[in-house]
VEXNUBA-802781 format. One record per residue (C-alpha): x, z, y; residue number from 1. Coordinates in Angstrom, 3 decimals. Layout:
BEGIN
@east: X; up: Z; north: Y; resi: NUM
...
% end
This chain:
BEGIN
@east: 88.315; up: 65.938; north: 82.124; resi: 1
@east: 87.187; up: 69.499; north: 81.549; resi: 2
@east: 89.962; up: 71.910; north: 82.446; resi: 3
@east: 89.812; up: 73.677; north: 79.049; resi: 4
@east: 90.015; up: 70.246; north: 77.364; resi: 5
@east: 93.088; up: 69.585; north: 79.404; resi: 6
@east: 94.638; up: 72.767; north: 78.162; resi: 7
@east: 93.779; up: 71.995; north: 74.536; resi: 8
@east: 95.392; up: 68.589; north: 74.885; resi: 9
@east: 98.751; up: 69.935; north: 76.023; resi: 10
@east: 98.952; up: 72.857; north: 73.607; resi: 11
@east: 100.956; up: 71.011; north: 70.886; resi: 12
@east: 103.733; up: 70.196; north: 73.432; resi: 13
@east: 104.003; up: 73.752; north: 74.768; resi: 14
@east: 106.725; up: 76.161; north: 73.904; resi: 15
@east: 105.521; up: 79.289; north: 71.928; resi: 16
@east: 105.057; up: 81.727; north: 74.840; resi: 17
@east: 103.217; up: 79.161; north: 77.021; resi: 18
@east: 101.113; up: 78.276; north: 74.034; resi: 19
@east: 100.136; up: 81.954; north: 73.695; resi: 20
@east: 99.106; up: 81.985; north: 77.334; resi: 21
@east: 97.123; up: 78.722; north: 77.008; resi: 22
@east: 95.315; up: 80.003; north: 73.895; resi: 23
@east: 94.333; up: 83.169; north: 75.608; resi: 24
@east: 92.832; up: 81.156; north: 78.526; resi: 25
@east: 91.026; up: 78.823; north: 76.140; resi: 26
@east: 89.520; up: 81.747; north: 74.202; resi: 27
@east: 88.757; up: 83.981; north: 77.206; resi: 28
@east: 88.233; up: 81.642; north: 80.257; resi: 29
@east: 85.860; up: 84.007; north: 82.120; resi: 30
@east: 88.178; up: 86.959; north: 81.621; resi: 31
@east: 91.243; up: 84.967; north: 82.645; resi: 32
@east: 89.416; up: 83.827; north: 85.806; resi: 33
@east: 89.032; up: 87.462; north: 87.000; resi: 34
@east: 92.672; up: 88.493; north: 86.362; resi: 35
@east: 95.622; up: 88.320; north: 88.666; resi: 36
@east: 98.833; up: 86.717; north: 87.367; resi: 37
@east: 100.364; up: 90.029; north: 86.190; resi: 38
@east: 97.275; up: 91.193; north: 84.402; resi: 39
@east: 96.864; up: 87.768; north: 82.768; resi: 40
@east: 100.383; up: 87.819; north: 81.547; resi: 41
@east: 99.914; up: 91.291; north: 80.169; resi: 42
@east: 96.681; up: 90.328; north: 78.443; resi: 43
@east: 98.340; up: 87.213; north: 76.870; resi: 44
@east: 101.419; up: 89.193; north: 75.968; resi: 45
@east: 103.745; up: 86.857; north: 77.953; resi: 46
@east: 105.726; up: 87.112; north: 81.191; resi: 47
@east: 104.616; up: 86.222; north: 84.727; resi: 48
@east: 107.195; up: 83.389; north: 84.620; resi: 49
@east: 105.444; up: 81.935; north: 81.559; resi: 50
@east: 102.123; up: 81.816; north: 83.390; resi: 51
@east: 103.889; up: 80.095; north: 86.358; resi: 52
@east: 105.382; up: 77.473; north: 84.069; resi: 53
@east: 102.079; up: 76.825; north: 82.448; resi: 54
@east: 100.417; up: 76.503; north: 85.802; resi: 55
@east: 102.896; up: 73.765; north: 86.790; resi: 56
@east: 102.359; up: 71.878; north: 83.530; resi: 57
@east: 98.623; up: 71.824; north: 84.279; resi: 58
@east: 99.487; up: 70.181; north: 87.624; resi: 59
@east: 98.172; up: 73.231; north: 89.585; resi: 60
@east: 100.018; up: 73.953; north: 92.820; resi: 61
@east: 99.841; up: 77.664; north: 92.162; resi: 62
@east: 98.016; up: 80.373; north: 90.193; resi: 63
@east: 95.147; up: 80.377; north: 92.662; resi: 64
@east: 94.445; up: 76.750; north: 91.914; resi: 65
@east: 94.526; up: 77.474; north: 88.205; resi: 66
@east: 91.855; up: 80.126; north: 88.807; resi: 67
@east: 89.769; up: 77.725; north: 90.875; resi: 68
@east: 89.849; up: 75.290; north: 87.979; resi: 69
@east: 88.589; up: 78.001; north: 85.656; resi: 70
@east: 85.870; up: 78.948; north: 88.119; resi: 71
@east: 84.651; up: 75.296; north: 88.204; resi: 72
@east: 83.741; up: 75.649; north: 84.493; resi: 73
@east: 80.801; up: 77.802; north: 85.569; resi: 74
@east: 79.525; up: 75.202; north: 88.054; resi: 75
@east: 76.560; up: 73.351; north: 86.652; resi: 76
@east: 77.094; up: 69.639; north: 86.401; resi: 77
@east: 74.485; up: 66.907; north: 86.121; resi: 78
@east: 73.833; up: 65.990; north: 82.465; resi: 79
@east: 76.100; up: 63.290; north: 81.093; resi: 80
@east: 73.232; up: 62.254; north: 78.890; resi: 81
@east: 71.500; up: 59.155; north: 80.123; resi: 82
@east: 67.816; up: 59.985; north: 79.515; resi: 83
@east: 67.144; up: 56.229; north: 79.803; resi: 84
@east: 68.956; up: 55.864; north: 76.511; resi: 85
@east: 66.054; up: 57.083; north: 74.410; resi: 86
@east: 67.870; up: 57.252; north: 71.107; resi: 87
@east: 70.715; up: 59.410; north: 72.378; resi: 88
@east: 68.381; up: 61.656; north: 74.310; resi: 89
@east: 66.220; up: 62.181; north: 71.198; resi: 90
@east: 69.261; up: 63.584; north: 69.317; resi: 91
@east: 70.032; up: 65.930; north: 72.226; resi: 92
@east: 66.394; up: 66.999; north: 72.516; resi: 93
@east: 66.138; up: 67.652; north: 68.774; resi: 94
@east: 69.037; up: 70.042; north: 68.641; resi: 95
@east: 67.823; up: 71.682; north: 71.848; resi: 96
@east: 64.400; up: 72.328; north: 70.204; resi: 97
@east: 65.996; up: 73.640; north: 67.066; resi: 98
@east: 68.032; up: 76.199; north: 68.997; resi: 99
@east: 65.072; up: 77.359; north: 71.036; resi: 100
@east: 62.832; up: 77.705; north: 68.056; resi: 101
@east: 65.495; up: 79.562; north: 66.089; resi: 102
@east: 65.922; up: 82.032; north: 68.939; resi: 103
@east: 62.153; up: 82.726; north: 68.871; resi: 104
@east: 62.267; up: 83.406; north: 65.075; resi: 105
@east: 65.364; up: 85.607; north: 65.053; resi: 106
@east: 64.812; up: 89.337; north: 64.358; resi: 107
@east: 67.628; up: 91.071; north: 66.316; resi: 108
@east: 67.153; up: 94.355; north: 64.375; resi: 109
@east: 67.632; up: 92.563; north: 61.107; resi: 110
@east: 70.845; up: 90.961; north: 62.431; resi: 111
@east: 72.173; up: 94.374; north: 63.459; resi: 112
@east: 71.518; up: 95.677; north: 59.893; resi: 113
@east: 73.545; up: 92.769; north: 58.517; resi: 114
@east: 76.421; up: 93.601; north: 60.890; resi: 115
@east: 76.427; up: 97.160; north: 59.704; resi: 116
@east: 76.400; up: 96.121; north: 56.061; resi: 117
@east: 79.372; up: 93.776; north: 56.637; resi: 118
@east: 81.236; up: 96.561; north: 58.257; resi: 119
@east: 80.746; up: 99.155; north: 55.526; resi: 120
@east: 80.860; up: 96.947; north: 52.418; resi: 121
@east: 84.127; up: 96.882; north: 50.411; resi: 122
@east: 83.564; up: 93.406; north: 49.144; resi: 123
@east: 81.379; up: 90.592; north: 50.455; resi: 124
@east: 80.301; up: 87.617; north: 48.298; resi: 125
@east: 78.862; up: 84.602; north: 50.063; resi: 126
@east: 76.740; up: 82.363; north: 47.797; resi: 127
@east: 75.818; up: 78.738; north: 48.489; resi: 128
@east: 75.436; up: 75.531; north: 46.506; resi: 129
@east: 75.636; up: 71.927; north: 47.801; resi: 130
@east: 75.507; up: 71.757; north: 51.624; resi: 131
@east: 74.832; up: 75.518; north: 51.679; resi: 132
@east: 78.112; up: 75.858; north: 49.829; resi: 133
@east: 79.991; up: 74.308; north: 52.738; resi: 134
@east: 78.210; up: 76.675; north: 55.085; resi: 135
@east: 79.200; up: 79.610; north: 52.827; resi: 136
@east: 82.873; up: 78.488; north: 53.019; resi: 137
@east: 82.666; up: 78.307; north: 56.787; resi: 138
@east: 81.245; up: 81.861; north: 57.071; resi: 139
@east: 83.896; up: 83.037; north: 54.626; resi: 140
@east: 86.709; up: 81.591; north: 56.721; resi: 141
@east: 85.397; up: 83.330; north: 59.840; resi: 142
@east: 85.139; up: 86.722; north: 58.201; resi: 143
@east: 88.563; up: 86.360; north: 56.632; resi: 144
@east: 90.061; up: 85.740; north: 60.013; resi: 145
@east: 88.635; up: 89.020; north: 61.123; resi: 146
@east: 90.383; up: 90.775; north: 58.193; resi: 147
@east: 87.121; up: 91.255; north: 56.212; resi: 148
@east: 87.284; up: 91.047; north: 52.459; resi: 149
@east: 85.065; up: 88.082; north: 51.591; resi: 150
@east: 84.702; up: 85.494; north: 48.778; resi: 151
@east: 82.808; up: 82.260; north: 49.127; resi: 152
@east: 81.344; up: 81.267; north: 45.747; resi: 153
@east: 79.836; up: 77.855; north: 45.469; resi: 154
@east: 79.619; up: 77.279; north: 41.737; resi: 155
@east: 76.727; up: 78.716; north: 39.678; resi: 156
@east: 78.616; up: 80.225; north: 36.740; resi: 157
@east: 81.104; up: 81.911; north: 39.037; resi: 158
@east: 78.204; up: 83.439; north: 40.988; resi: 159
@east: 76.668; up: 84.863; north: 37.866; resi: 160
@east: 80.016; up: 86.200; north: 36.586; resi: 161
@east: 80.714; up: 87.857; north: 39.947; resi: 162
@east: 77.270; up: 89.397; north: 40.076; resi: 163
@east: 77.728; up: 90.889; north: 36.663; resi: 164
@east: 80.678; up: 93.119; north: 37.845; resi: 165
@east: 79.215; up: 94.178; north: 41.237; resi: 166
@east: 78.388; up: 97.672; north: 42.266; resi: 167
@east: 76.914; up: 99.558; north: 45.189; resi: 168
@east: 80.039; up: 98.890; north: 47.336; resi: 169
@east: 79.272; up: 95.131; north: 47.280; resi: 170
@east: 77.270; up: 92.939; north: 49.591; resi: 171
@east: 75.905; up: 89.453; north: 48.740; resi: 172
@east: 75.060; up: 86.995; north: 51.523; resi: 173
@east: 73.005; up: 84.304; north: 49.812; resi: 174
@east: 72.561; up: 81.031; north: 51.719; resi: 175
@east: 69.774; up: 78.596; north: 50.595; resi: 176
@east: 67.767; up: 76.359; north: 52.906; resi: 177
@east: 64.896; up: 76.144; north: 50.383; resi: 178
@east: 65.256; up: 79.650; north: 49.089; resi: 179
@east: 64.317; up: 78.383; north: 45.614; resi: 180
@east: 67.749; up: 77.505; north: 44.112; resi: 181
@east: 67.481; up: 78.975; north: 40.636; resi: 182
@east: 71.265; up: 79.515; north: 40.171; resi: 183
@east: 71.466; up: 81.486; north: 43.424; resi: 184
@east: 68.284; up: 83.519; north: 42.827; resi: 185
@east: 69.239; up: 84.504; north: 39.253; resi: 186
@east: 72.702; up: 85.602; north: 40.507; resi: 187
@east: 71.106; up: 87.578; north: 43.335; resi: 188
@east: 68.757; up: 89.323; north: 40.961; resi: 189
@east: 71.683; up: 90.264; north: 38.714; resi: 190
@east: 73.744; up: 91.498; north: 41.664; resi: 191
@east: 70.905; up: 93.697; north: 42.806; resi: 192
@east: 70.477; up: 95.123; north: 39.336; resi: 193
@east: 74.161; up: 96.064; north: 39.312; resi: 194
@east: 73.706; up: 97.883; north: 42.619; resi: 195
@east: 74.726; up: 95.267; north: 45.273; resi: 196
@east: 72.838; up: 94.908; north: 48.567; resi: 197
@east: 71.657; up: 91.404; north: 49.288; resi: 198
@east: 71.119; up: 89.446; north: 52.546; resi: 199
@east: 69.411; up: 86.111; north: 52.255; resi: 200
@east: 69.478; up: 83.285; north: 54.837; resi: 201
@east: 66.755; up: 80.697; north: 54.251; resi: 202
@east: 64.299; up: 78.359; north: 55.881; resi: 203
@east: 61.215; up: 79.656; north: 54.054; resi: 204
@east: 59.727; up: 83.103; north: 54.462; resi: 205
@east: 57.661; up: 82.756; north: 51.248; resi: 206
@east: 60.557; up: 81.528; north: 49.129; resi: 207
@east: 61.769; up: 83.419; north: 46.051; resi: 208
@east: 64.994; up: 84.265; north: 47.842; resi: 209
@east: 63.259; up: 85.776; north: 50.902; resi: 210
@east: 61.160; up: 87.931; north: 48.571; resi: 211
@east: 63.889; up: 89.327; north: 46.334; resi: 212
@east: 66.649; up: 90.163; north: 48.905; resi: 213
@east: 66.960; up: 93.475; north: 50.778; resi: 214
@east: 67.247; up: 91.716; north: 54.212; resi: 215
@east: 65.760; up: 88.254; north: 54.619; resi: 216
@east: 66.936; up: 86.248; north: 57.627; resi: 217
@east: 64.473; up: 83.344; north: 58.041; resi: 218
@east: 65.535; up: 80.357; north: 60.171; resi: 219
@east: 63.728; up: 77.351; north: 61.639; resi: 220
@east: 63.436; up: 74.833; north: 58.843; resi: 221
@east: 64.484; up: 71.484; north: 60.284; resi: 222
@east: 62.653; up: 69.579; north: 57.499; resi: 223
@east: 59.437; up: 70.539; north: 59.466; resi: 224
@east: 60.685; up: 69.014; north: 62.726; resi: 225
@east: 58.742; up: 65.898; north: 63.706; resi: 226
@east: 61.718; up: 63.523; north: 63.438; resi: 227
@east: 62.848; up: 62.333; north: 60.029; resi: 228
@east: 66.015; up: 60.715; north: 61.377; resi: 229
@east: 67.735; up: 63.895; north: 62.496; resi: 230
@east: 67.445; up: 66.382; north: 59.642; resi: 231
@east: 70.388; up: 68.763; north: 59.261; resi: 232
@east: 69.260; up: 71.544; north: 56.933; resi: 233
@east: 72.363; up: 73.641; north: 57.777; resi: 234
@east: 72.155; up: 73.600; north: 61.549; resi: 235
@east: 69.747; up: 76.539; north: 61.855; resi: 236
@east: 71.748; up: 78.506; north: 59.299; resi: 237
@east: 74.943; up: 77.837; north: 61.195; resi: 238
@east: 73.300; up: 79.125; north: 64.285; resi: 239
@east: 72.590; up: 82.428; north: 62.571; resi: 240
@east: 76.133; up: 82.604; north: 61.233; resi: 241
@east: 77.330; up: 82.080; north: 64.861; resi: 242
@east: 75.175; up: 84.971; north: 66.020; resi: 243
@east: 76.479; up: 87.250; north: 63.158; resi: 244
@east: 80.179; up: 86.439; north: 63.827; resi: 245
@east: 79.788; up: 86.756; north: 67.551; resi: 246
@east: 78.211; up: 90.167; north: 67.194; resi: 247
@east: 80.997; up: 91.159; north: 64.804; resi: 248
@east: 83.623; up: 90.189; north: 67.357; resi: 249
@east: 82.295; up: 92.787; north: 69.781; resi: 250
@east: 84.463; up: 95.076; north: 67.639; resi: 251
@east: 87.947; up: 95.286; north: 69.144; resi: 252
@east: 89.713; up: 95.474; north: 65.756; resi: 253
@east: 87.968; up: 92.296; north: 64.516; resi: 254
@east: 88.794; up: 90.529; north: 67.779; resi: 255
@east: 92.462; up: 91.464; north: 67.553; resi: 256
@east: 92.682; up: 90.358; north: 63.908; resi: 257
@east: 90.876; up: 87.048; north: 64.691; resi: 258
@east: 93.350; up: 86.375; north: 67.526; resi: 259
@east: 96.335; up: 87.223; north: 65.410; resi: 260
@east: 95.279; up: 84.949; north: 62.530; resi: 261
@east: 94.470; up: 82.068; north: 64.877; resi: 262
@east: 97.870; up: 82.435; north: 66.481; resi: 263
@east: 99.655; up: 82.579; north: 63.163; resi: 264
@east: 97.867; up: 79.459; north: 61.821; resi: 265
@east: 98.318; up: 77.514; north: 65.052; resi: 266
@east: 102.013; up: 78.381; north: 65.258; resi: 267
@east: 102.632; up: 77.406; north: 61.647; resi: 268
@east: 101.006; up: 74.006; north: 62.242; resi: 269
@east: 102.770; up: 73.281; north: 65.536; resi: 270
@east: 106.139; up: 74.458; north: 64.387; resi: 271
@east: 106.296; up: 72.184; north: 61.338; resi: 272
% end
């Protein structure tokens, strides 16, 4: 069993302070690996004794063994995928290709502009309908955990009403795999008319959405992949959202807020 998986499995049974230490190690395994016991305790905001107790509960003889277990996470292992099982390997290969092709399409400078807009905008509205609506809600949850004022809107009339009262302090992030969803595009056009800046994430560079937004982020459209069985239209979009939120978390304030909200939610769940 992976050492981090082992940590995750025992978290529900840990006292609050040990849980804090475990959560820090799960979130920052590489950083934890480089720290001595005193610095790790300080980083996790617990005592040295707490780290020692956690070490024992992980069946490690001492702190040095805990660090060895963390170091082993960086050691490459042979793939657990049996390439002789063609069906399973095809799923693995499909997602691998999507990731590689997305990386080739991504415009880093465009992403940096999006980061800047998120940081300076007073309100952020994330539009999405259908499966894109679920993706909008996921992005909304991530930004909220960083303390960013965001609203996921997944119903067409609510989008249009929200757009009608926007101004230059607002940012719209419109998510549409096709880029031709009328309800989203009409709301985007209204929002722009009212002064809002618009980012569009879509799978088509020549779509209506890509043409009307201020910053288009075009991802690999999985509908064009040569495998009809494994079509997930949101996978490429989620990859871009991962990139955006990871770049945002380079900001110390966002990282601290994220850690705080995760701890609060986790403690509430486990203390019921």
